[in-house]
N, C-alpha and C positions, 0 to 999 in steps of 0.2 A: 815873589816868594811863594813857596808851596803852602797849601792849606794843611791844617792839622785837625786831628780829632781829639776832643777832650771828653772823657766819660766820667760821669759823676755817679757814684754808688752811695747809698743803696737804691737810689731811684732808677738806676740803669738808663740814664739819659746820656746820649752821645750828641755832642754839638760839633759841627764842622766850623772851624774858625779860619779867617783869613788875616794874617798878621798885617797886611797892607791896610786893613780897616781899623787897627788899634788907634786910639782907645775906643771901646764900644760905648762906654758910659763914663761916669765919674766915680767909680767904685774901686778904690785901691790903685795900685800901679796900673798904667795902661797895658792891657793885654794880660792882666793877672787872672788867676783862676776865679777870683771873686768878680772881676769885671765881666768875664765871659759868662759865668753862672747867672748873675743877676740880669744881664742883658737878654739872656735866652730863657728866662723863666724858671731857673733852677733855684730853689730856696736855699739860702746859706746865711746863717746868722752873721752879723757884722756890727756889733754895738758901737764901735768907735767910728763907723763910717768908712772904714778902709784905711785908717791911718797907721795900722800896725801896732797899736798899743794895748789892745784888750785881749786878744787871743780867742775871741768867739768864732772866728772863721777858720779855726784849726781843722786841717785835713790830714789824712794819711795817704801817702803816695803809694799806690798799688803797683803801677808800672810807669816807667818813663821819667824817673827822677832826673836822668841826664838831659831831659828836654825842658827843664825849668831853669830859670835864672839862679845864680848862686845866692844863698841866704846871707844877709848881713849879720854882723855880730849882734845887733839889736834884735833882729828877728829870732835868732837862735836863743837868745836870753828869754824872749817872750814866749816862744813855743815850748821851751823846757818847763815853764811854769804851768802849762796847760795840763789838765787831767788826762791821763792816758797817752801822753806824748811819748814818742820813741824816735828811733833813727830815721824813720820815713815821714816824720811830721813836718808840716810846713804851715805857714799862715797863707791862706788863699789870697789875701789882699796884697801880698808881697811877692808871690811866686808867679813870674811872668812865663807864659807858655811859648816854647820855641820848637815844639814837635809834639807827637802823639803822647797823651798822658791819660792815665786812669787814676782817679782819686776816690777815697771813701770819706764822706763828710762825717765828722765826729758828731755823736749825739750831743744835743745841747742840754 
């Protein structure tokens, strides 16, 4: 599989990821934005440990929404309850990377 770039704003940190190495850690879904961030030293709140039930890992997708896994109904319900959520909102623990993506980490 091809490698992908994941950029986290506002830190402007870009990480090259190899899907063949998923999961990187035990943070959310294997290959999720949270899994990638924490494994590569990018700080991202995750109060529930990546179970998708708290919403603290809320991110806004700036580019590459089509390169993320489809959200489940449960994720959509949870992210809609997050302050500042919108059409480009995802839970980092649930959004699995499948191509180049840029996200903005929501302030905690």
